[in-house]
VMD Tcl script that draws the C-alpha trace (Angstrom):
set ca {
  {0.00 0.00 0.00}
  {1.21 3.52 -0.70}
  {1.15 4.91 2.86}
  {2.26 3.48 6.12}
  {2.35 6.39 8.51}
  {2.04 10.00 7.47}
  {0.22 10.51 4.17}
  {-3.24 9.12 4.64}
  {-5.44 8.54 1.65}
  {-9.08 7.67 2.31}
  {-8.70 4.45 0.36}
  {-5.31 3.26 1.58}
  {-4.49 1.88 4.99}
  {-1.24 0.19 5.89}
  {-0.56 -1.98 8.91}
  {1.12 0.84 10.79}
  {-1.66 3.27 10.01}
  {-4.08 0.59 11.13}
  {-2.26 0.48 14.44}
  {-2.93 4.18 14.81}
  {-6.58 3.62 14.07}
  {-6.71 0.92 16.71}
  {-5.02 3.25 19.18}
  {-7.30 5.98 18.14}
  {-5.55 8.20 15.69}
  {-6.70 8.58 12.15}
  {-7.72 10.81 9.25}
  {-10.09 10.89 6.28}
  {-12.55 13.01 4.33}
  {-15.95 13.75 5.87}
  {-18.50 16.49 6.13}
  {-18.66 18.73 9.16}
  {-21.71 19.70 11.11}
  {-22.56 23.37 10.42}
  {-22.20 24.80 13.92}
  {-18.82 26.31 14.71}
  {-17.12 25.51 11.41}
  {-13.58 26.89 11.29}
  {-12.19 29.22 8.65}
  {-9.16 27.84 6.83}
  {-6.82 30.80 7.27}
  {-4.68 30.09 10.31}
  {-0.99 29.34 9.93}
  {0.46 26.17 11.35}
  {3.93 26.36 12.91}
  {6.29 24.30 10.78}
  {3.89 24.09 7.82}
  {5.57 23.84 4.45}
  {6.51 27.31 3.15}
  {6.71 25.76 -0.33}
  {3.18 24.38 -0.30}
  {1.60 27.63 -1.45}
  {-1.96 27.12 -2.64}
  {-1.61 23.36 -2.45}
  {-2.82 22.98 1.11}
  {-5.21 24.24 3.76}
  {-3.35 25.15 6.95}
  {-4.58 23.61 10.18}
  {-7.04 25.92 11.95}
  {-6.23 24.58 15.42}
  {-3.42 22.62 17.07}
  {-3.98 18.89 16.92}
  {-5.61 18.97 13.47}
  {-3.47 18.21 10.39}
  {-2.73 20.47 7.48}
  {-4.72 19.31 4.47}
  {-2.76 18.89 1.23}
  {-4.46 18.46 -2.13}
  {-1.17 18.76 -4.02}
  {2.25 17.36 -3.18}
  {4.55 20.32 -2.50}
  {7.82 21.06 -4.25}
  {10.44 19.52 -1.94}
  {12.44 22.00 0.13}
  {15.40 21.52 2.46}
  {15.05 21.53 6.26}
  {18.33 19.89 7.37}
  {21.19 21.77 5.69}
  {23.99 19.86 7.45}
  {24.65 16.12 7.69}
  {23.57 15.21 11.24}
  {25.92 12.28 11.88}
  {29.60 12.31 12.81}
  {30.81 9.45 10.63}
  {30.57 6.57 13.08}
  {27.97 3.85 13.51}
  {24.42 4.11 14.88}
  {22.32 1.09 15.75}
  {18.53 1.39 15.72}
  {15.57 -0.85 16.52}
  {12.69 0.02 14.20}
  {9.06 -1.09 14.06}
  {8.61 -2.40 10.52}
  {6.75 -5.38 9.10}
  {7.93 -5.53 5.52}
  {10.90 -7.63 4.43}
  {13.46 -5.51 2.59}
  {16.70 -6.06 0.69}
  {19.75 -6.44 2.92}
  {22.03 -3.44 3.40}
  {24.85 -4.54 1.07}
  {22.45 -4.79 -1.88}
  {20.14 -1.93 -0.87}
  {20.76 1.34 -2.69}
  {18.21 3.19 -0.55}
  {19.88 2.07 2.70}
  {23.30 3.13 1.45}
  {22.02 6.53 0.30}
  {20.28 7.03 3.65}
  {23.57 6.40 5.43}
  {25.25 8.98 3.23}
  {22.59 11.56 4.06}
  {22.68 10.78 7.77}
  {26.47 10.69 7.90}
  {26.61 7.37 9.76}
  {26.65 3.66 9.19}
  {23.15 2.58 10.13}
  {22.83 -0.81 11.81}
  {19.04 -1.21 11.59}
  {17.04 -3.98 13.20}
  {13.49 -4.37 11.89}
  {10.97 -5.59 14.48}
  {7.60 -6.64 13.02}
  {4.52 -5.76 15.02}
  {3.68 -9.40 15.76}
  {7.12 -9.94 17.30}
  {7.63 -6.48 18.80}
  {6.74 -7.38 22.40}
  {9.00 -10.42 22.32}
  {11.91 -8.40 20.90}
  {11.44 -5.70 23.52}
  {11.34 -8.24 26.34}
  {14.47 -9.97 25.03}
  {16.30 -6.66 24.79}
  {15.44 -5.61 28.33}
  {16.31 -9.04 29.67}
  {19.64 -9.25 27.86}
  {20.70 -5.62 28.14}
  {21.97 -5.42 24.53}
  {20.42 -2.07 23.60}
  {20.70 -0.22 20.29}
  {21.55 3.49 20.22}
  {18.00 4.40 19.16}
  {14.89 2.40 19.95}
  {11.38 3.01 18.69}
  {9.38 2.45 21.89}
  {5.64 1.84 21.60}
  {3.62 1.11 24.72}
  {0.66 0.09 22.59}
  {2.53 -3.08 21.64}
  {4.55 -3.40 24.84}
  {2.48 -2.29 27.86}
  {5.39 -2.91 30.27}
  {7.29 -0.02 28.68}
  {6.37 2.68 31.27}
  {7.69 0.51 34.09}
  {11.11 0.34 32.43}
  {11.01 4.05 31.64}
  {10.49 5.15 35.23}
  {13.17 2.68 36.33}
  {15.74 4.53 34.22}
  {16.12 2.36 31.13}
  {16.35 5.41 28.87}
  {18.22 8.71 28.89}
  {16.36 11.58 30.56}
  {15.99 14.08 27.71}
  {14.00 16.68 29.63}
  {16.80 19.22 29.90}
  {17.95 18.67 26.33}
  {14.50 18.95 24.70}
  {12.12 20.78 27.01}
  {10.76 24.19 26.02}
  {13.24 26.50 24.30}
  {15.99 23.87 24.43}
  {14.46 21.98 21.51}
  {14.90 24.99 19.21}
  {18.37 23.56 18.60}
  {16.55 21.00 16.47}
  {14.08 22.93 14.25}
  {12.12 19.92 12.99}
  {11.71 18.59 16.53}
  {10.59 22.06 17.60}
  {7.77 21.83 15.04}
  {6.30 18.76 16.77}
  {3.16 19.98 18.63}
  {3.72 20.86 22.26}
  {0.97 18.49 23.42}
  {2.95 15.56 22.00}
  {5.98 16.56 24.04}
  {3.98 17.04 27.23}
  {1.89 13.90 26.83}
  {4.90 11.72 26.04}
  {6.50 12.61 29.37}
  {6.11 10.19 32.22}
  {5.67 11.63 35.71}
  {7.24 14.85 34.43}
  {10.26 13.28 32.70}
  {10.86 13.15 28.94}
  {12.31 9.81 27.87}
  {12.09 10.10 24.10}
  {11.29 12.07 20.96}
  {7.56 11.67 20.27}
  {5.98 10.71 16.99}
  {2.87 12.94 16.97}
  {-0.66 12.20 15.81}
  {-3.81 14.25 15.51}
  {-6.04 14.39 18.58}
  {-9.45 13.09 17.52}
  {-9.52 9.48 16.27}
  {-13.23 8.82 15.66}
  {-16.52 10.43 14.83}
  {-20.15 9.35 14.71}
  {-21.10 8.90 11.05}
  {-24.75 9.27 10.10}
  {-26.92 8.96 6.99}
  {-27.76 12.53 6.03}
  {-29.92 11.29 3.13}
  {-32.10 9.53 5.72}
  {-32.33 12.78 7.67}
  {-33.56 14.57 4.54}
  {-36.11 11.86 3.77}
  {-37.42 12.03 7.34}
  {-37.45 15.84 7.41}
  {-35.08 15.96 10.38}
  {-32.64 18.68 11.31}
  {-29.40 17.89 13.11}
  {-30.05 17.31 16.82}
  {-29.15 20.08 19.24}
  {-29.62 18.23 22.53}
  {-30.05 14.75 24.01}
  {-33.81 14.59 23.43}
  {-33.47 15.44 19.74}
  {-30.65 12.92 19.36}
  {-32.82 10.12 20.69}
  {-35.68 11.32 18.46}
  {-33.33 11.08 15.45}
  {-32.35 7.51 16.31}
  {-36.00 6.62 16.91}
  {-37.09 8.00 13.55}
  {-34.27 6.20 11.73}
  {-35.50 2.97 13.30}
  {-39.25 3.28 12.98}
  {-40.08 5.64 10.12}
  {-38.74 3.70 7.11}
  {-35.84 6.06 6.31}
  {-34.74 4.04 3.27}
  {-38.25 4.01 1.81}
  {-38.40 0.28 1.14}
  {-41.56 -0.27 3.19}
  {-39.85 -2.69 5.58}
  {-38.85 -2.39 9.25}
  {-35.21 -3.27 8.58}
  {-33.23 -0.27 9.82}
  {-31.78 0.82 13.16}
  {-30.87 4.31 14.25}
  {-27.67 3.35 16.04}
  {-25.05 0.63 15.91}
  {-21.99 0.32 18.11}
  {-19.27 -2.13 19.09}
  {-19.15 -3.89 22.45}
  {-16.20 -1.87 23.70}
  {-18.19 1.30 23.05}
  {-21.42 -0.13 24.45}
  {-24.56 1.98 23.92}
  {-22.41 4.52 22.10}
  {-20.92 5.68 25.37}
  {-18.23 7.85 23.79}
  {-20.76 10.05 22.00}
  {-23.19 10.08 24.91}
  {-20.49 10.83 27.46}
  {-19.50 13.77 25.27}
  {-23.07 15.07 25.35}
  {-23.20 14.85 29.15}
  {-19.70 16.27 29.60}
  {-18.38 13.25 31.46}
  {-14.80 14.20 32.46}
  {-13.05 11.27 30.75}
  {-13.60 7.99 28.94}
  {-13.64 4.63 30.72}
  {-11.98 4.56 34.12}
  {-10.68 8.05 33.46}
  {-10.12 10.80 35.94}
  {-11.03 14.38 36.81}
  {-8.20 16.41 38.29}
  {-9.52 18.52 41.16}
  {-8.06 21.94 42.06}
  {-6.39 20.51 45.17}
  {-4.47 17.88 43.18}
  {-6.77 14.99 44.06}
  {-8.44 12.76 41.48}
  {-12.07 11.74 41.03}
  {-12.82 8.74 38.86}
  {-15.28 9.05 36.00}
  {-17.76 6.60 37.52}
  {-17.90 8.67 40.72}
  {-19.23 11.79 38.95}
  {-22.79 13.03 38.54}
  {-22.16 13.53 34.84}
  {-21.45 9.83 34.44}
  {-24.59 8.84 36.34}
  {-26.71 11.15 34.16}
  {-25.18 9.77 30.96}
  {-25.82 6.19 32.08}
  {-29.46 7.03 32.77}
  {-29.72 8.38 29.21}
  {-28.10 5.23 27.80}
  {-30.80 3.21 29.50}
  {-33.42 5.31 27.71}
  {-31.64 4.79 24.37}
  {-31.49 1.04 24.84}
  {-35.08 0.80 26.04}
  {-36.28 2.73 22.98}
  {-35.27 -0.18 20.73}
  {-33.17 1.97 18.40}
  {-29.93 -0.05 18.70}
  {-28.89 -2.82 16.34}
  {-29.50 -6.08 18.22}
  {-25.94 -7.38 17.59}
  {-24.30 -4.30 19.06}
  {-23.42 -5.87 22.40}
  {-21.24 -8.54 20.78}
  {-19.86 -7.00 17.60}
  {-16.72 -5.11 16.61}
  {-16.24 -1.87 14.72}
  {-15.98 -3.87 11.48}
  {-19.62 -4.92 11.78}
  {-20.66 -1.34 12.53}
  {-18.92 -0.22 9.37}
  {-20.61 -2.94 7.31}
  {-24.04 -1.93 8.63}
  {-23.43 1.71 7.69}
  {-22.37 0.64 4.21}
  {-25.36 -1.68 3.76}
  {-27.90 0.92 4.89}
  {-28.91 -1.08 7.97}
  {-27.65 1.43 10.56}
  {-28.37 5.14 10.41}
  {-25.38 6.05 12.57}
  {-22.30 4.47 14.07}
  {-18.82 5.44 15.19}
  {-15.76 4.65 13.12}
  {-12.31 6.06 12.50}
  {-11.78 9.20 10.45}
  {-9.45 7.36 8.14}
  {-12.17 4.95 7.02}
  {-14.90 7.37 6.02}
  {-13.75 7.62 2.39}
  {-13.92 3.84 2.13}
  {-17.33 3.72 3.85}
  {-18.74 6.33 1.50}
  {-17.39 4.64 -1.59}
  {-18.74 1.23 -0.61}
  {-22.13 2.65 0.42}
  {-22.44 4.41 -2.95}
  {-22.01 1.07 -4.73}
  {-25.14 -0.17 -2.96}
  {-27.09 3.08 -3.04}
  {-25.76 6.00 -5.13}
  {-27.88 8.40 -3.06}
  {-26.29 7.39 0.23}
  {-24.67 10.34 1.99}
  {-22.58 9.84 5.12}
  {-21.62 12.76 7.29}
  {-20.01 13.28 10.67}
  {-21.96 14.45 13.69}
  {-20.30 16.43 16.46}
  {-22.12 15.61 19.71}
  {-24.41 18.37 20.97}
  {-24.50 19.14 24.67}
  {-27.31 17.19 26.34}
  {-28.89 20.47 27.43}
  {-28.24 22.38 24.22}
  {-24.90 23.75 25.41}
  {-21.42 22.72 24.37}
  {-20.21 19.11 24.68}
  {-16.78 17.83 25.54}
  {-14.85 15.48 23.28}
  {-12.00 13.20 24.22}
  {-8.53 13.86 22.86}
  {-6.16 10.96 22.69}
  {-2.61 11.58 23.85}
  {-1.50 12.52 20.35}
  {1.62 10.34 20.45}
  {2.39 7.18 18.50}
  {5.56 5.94 20.14}
  {8.90 7.61 20.75}
  {12.49 7.32 19.65}
  {14.33 6.67 22.90}
  {18.03 6.63 23.69}
  {18.78 3.73 26.06}
  {20.68 4.63 29.24}
  {23.35 2.17 28.11}
  {24.52 4.87 25.69}
  {25.83 6.63 28.79}
  {26.20 10.29 29.73}
  {28.06 11.30 26.57}
  {26.47 14.66 25.74}
  {28.06 14.83 22.30}
  {26.76 11.37 21.40}
  {23.28 12.20 22.66}
  {23.31 15.45 20.65}
  {24.30 13.48 17.52}
  {21.45 11.00 18.02}
  {18.99 13.85 18.55}
  {20.23 15.51 15.37}
  {19.44 12.27 13.53}
  {15.91 12.25 14.97}
  {15.64 15.87 13.80}
  {16.25 14.51 10.29}
  {13.59 11.83 10.87}
  {11.17 14.60 11.89}
  {11.41 16.47 8.60}
  {7.96 17.74 7.58}
  {5.73 16.38 4.87}
  {6.90 17.33 1.39}
  {10.43 18.34 2.40}
  {13.48 16.91 0.62}
  {14.29 14.79 3.66}
  {10.75 13.47 4.05}
  {10.41 12.78 0.34}
  {13.65 10.82 0.30}
  {12.82 8.83 3.46}
  {9.35 8.06 2.18}
  {10.08 7.39 -1.50}
  {13.85 7.08 -1.98}
  {15.62 8.30 -5.11}
  {13.61 9.63 -8.04}
  {13.90 7.38 -11.06}
  {15.24 4.54 -8.94}
  {12.85 4.01 -6.07}
  {9.94 6.13 -7.26}
  {8.45 7.98 -10.19}
  {6.81 11.40 -10.06}
  {3.26 11.50 -11.36}
  {1.66 14.34 -13.29}
  {0.03 15.67 -10.12}
  {3.46 15.56 -8.36}
  {2.52 12.60 -6.17}
  {5.01 9.73 -5.98}
  {4.67 6.04 -6.83}
  {7.21 3.49 -5.64}
  {8.93 1.36 -8.25}
  {9.50 -2.36 -7.73}
  {12.98 -1.53 -6.42}
  {11.43 1.01 -4.09}
  {9.01 -1.58 -2.75}
  {11.91 -3.90 -2.04}
  {14.34 -1.39 -0.51}
  {12.59 1.62 1.07}
  {11.91 1.53 4.82}
  {11.34 5.23 5.53}
  {7.97 4.55 7.17}
  {9.92 3.15 10.11}
  {11.87 6.41 10.43}
  {9.48 9.28 9.79}
  {8.59 11.13 12.98}
  {6.55 14.18 12.11}
  {5.85 16.96 12.69}
  {2.25 15.76 12.34}
  {0.35 13.36 10.12}
  {-1.39 15.18 7.29}
  {-4.50 14.93 5.15}
  {-3.41 14.26 1.59}
  {-5.92 13.80 -1.20}
  {-6.48 15.55 -4.55}
  {-10.15 16.12 -3.63}
  {-9.92 19.60 -2.16}
  {-13.48 19.74 -0.91}
  {-13.26 16.43 0.91}
  {-10.04 17.16 2.77}
  {-11.24 20.63 3.77}
  {-14.43 19.12 5.18}
  {-12.37 16.45 6.96}
  {-10.16 19.07 8.49}
  {-13.14 21.20 9.49}
  {-14.97 18.45 11.34}
  {-11.88 17.32 13.19}
  {-11.25 20.94 14.18}
  {-14.84 21.18 15.39}
  {-14.29 18.21 17.65}
  {-10.85 19.31 18.84}
  {-12.17 22.67 20.00}
  {-14.22 20.80 22.61}
  {-11.44 18.31 23.32}
  {-10.10 17.51 26.77}
  {-7.06 15.45 27.75}
  {-7.00 12.84 30.46}
  {-5.00 14.24 33.40}
  {-3.24 10.86 33.68}
  {-2.12 10.66 30.04}
  {1.50 11.26 31.10}
  {1.39 9.66 34.57}
  {2.32 6.15 35.60}
  {0.51 4.01 38.18}
  {1.96 0.52 38.78}
  {-1.40 -0.69 40.08}
  {-3.20 0.57 36.97}
  {-0.65 -1.19 34.76}
  {-0.96 -4.44 36.70}
  {-4.76 -4.48 36.94}
  {-5.74 -2.67 33.79}
  {-7.17 -5.68 31.97}
  {-9.27 -6.82 34.90}
  {-10.83 -3.46 35.67}
  {-11.38 -2.66 32.00}
  {-13.40 -5.84 31.68}
  {-15.31 -4.87 34.81}
  {-16.08 -1.49 33.25}
  {-17.52 -2.99 30.06}
  {-19.54 -5.61 31.92}
  {-21.08 -3.17 34.40}
  {-21.75 -0.55 31.74}
  {-23.71 -3.08 29.70}
  {-25.55 -4.53 32.70}
  {-26.80 -1.16 33.90}
  {-27.13 0.47 30.49}
  {-29.36 -2.30 29.15}
  {-31.55 -2.37 32.25}
  {-30.43 -5.75 33.54}
  {-29.38 -3.93 36.70}
  {-30.98 -0.76 38.14}
  {-29.29 2.61 37.90}
  {-28.66 2.47 41.65}
  {-26.29 -0.46 41.01}
  {-23.67 2.12 40.15}
  {-23.08 2.53 43.90}
  {-22.18 -1.18 44.19}
  {-20.04 -0.78 41.09}
  {-18.04 2.03 42.69}
  {-17.48 0.02 45.87}
  {-16.40 -3.01 43.82}
  {-14.03 -0.93 41.72}
  {-12.43 0.53 44.84}
  {-11.96 -2.94 46.31}
  {-10.20 -4.08 43.13}
  {-7.58 -1.37 43.45}
  {-9.39 1.80 42.43}
  {-8.33 3.77 45.49}
  {-4.77 2.44 45.24}
  {-4.60 3.59 41.63}
  {-5.99 6.96 42.68}
  {-3.27 7.39 45.33}
  {-0.54 6.46 42.86}
  {-1.77 8.91 40.26}
  {-2.02 11.67 42.85}
  {1.56 10.98 43.95}
  {2.76 10.87 40.31}
  {0.98 14.14 39.57}
  {2.59 15.81 42.58}
  {5.99 14.54 41.43}
  {5.42 15.86 37.90}
  {4.52 19.30 39.30}
  {7.82 19.39 41.16}
}
mol new
graphics top color blue
foreach p $ca { graphics top sphere $p radius 0.5 }
foreach p [lrange $ca 0 end-1] q [lrange $ca 1 end] { graphics top cylinder $p $q radius 0.2 }
display resetview
């Protein structure tokens, strides 16, 4: 597939991009709800000065620039970053490539980096095993791509000192030494810290991974306007279920479909009721204490509303057992009138739906506040792994500076000379340039290029020749980001949470479904809270409070 990390086409999705979708980050064309639409005139720090009219700048931090034309490459790293020695690196990469001695791309990369690159390629399926073996054996490379998504034990090793503390070298103004690193959004730097310490160079993502897609053609047929509060939202789902929105005279549609892990569309509903975080998330109180989501009045109110939604019979009957794949298929088939899915998949959903019904129109719905006010939405951390320098490298400041200069090369922005080479290799050898200036890998490029394992940032971009679609995509994501909140524990570590995460997550899903579907009364939430505390909830709370105090200094 053409893209593996940074250029995201609505119809292409590589394994690494799929990992981002699974973690929550993703992009694709969609239509924005009309309220609060952003103008496309704000400059993005680090945006390509050579892009000219070929892109729409991001209107708000955490939303990508939107390119409808590949820019003319421009230089961002005028000096060779390496010092002529050797650098070893562990990279996350699935594809088999030609060995170094026969790989023209690899040799040219070494020339541009100014080092001999000893690269190890760790496929996703073996990543956890390779990480465990490395930590057990102590044979660390100079640079390691560290991804907690695939190796949940990572934070434990970080706080124990497995990696160089880069806080002083890269915090605040210090990172201006490395211009491409300085262009990485500040939230990525802050959210990649752990208990106040920076252990690596973050690979940034956009902040909003999903949206609720809905059939706007059904809305038109039913004479419905977009909902502005919780009551109108339920009325929309009810009408999509009971009023024959597809006009076939059969009772074969449902207003809402969801996956089990998002039971009764909790993400959207929590947004409407301004619940302070998703799942067993937390509210940070002014005195530095933490209140868990399930302990808040907002959560209780949202759960009461979920019970109303379920009781109304508007949910697809398979929703409590299915995955997001089934939700997507039901949207495409015209069975479900709305359902959440990743931004990156909307182009695919629309195209497939049009094959079945050319009049199908899918749009994205920003949640209204339950009372007609503003909602909240839930930002992800905005980080997809980090390039870390293992502590085994030692306290050699010159060596650390050299390795950071190499990551500065990896962080070259979309469309730059450095990015274009890393992504596509040499023109005429590894890729050809198309009439619209986009690049296509040659067979040699497919066999040799591994730039997707290197590219850091500064931020994933929208890239599609359809100007209208990418501007709409950007606008809706911006609409959601403006209401976005971060979890206060996104950059904190709790050993108890790490050890018991699977157990309490399962408890959360089970209790949410039991109460939300009416199998248990709403008052059962009090038993739920007591049970959660007994399983370590209060211990986790104390650890997060201590970690937060440590991070504040």
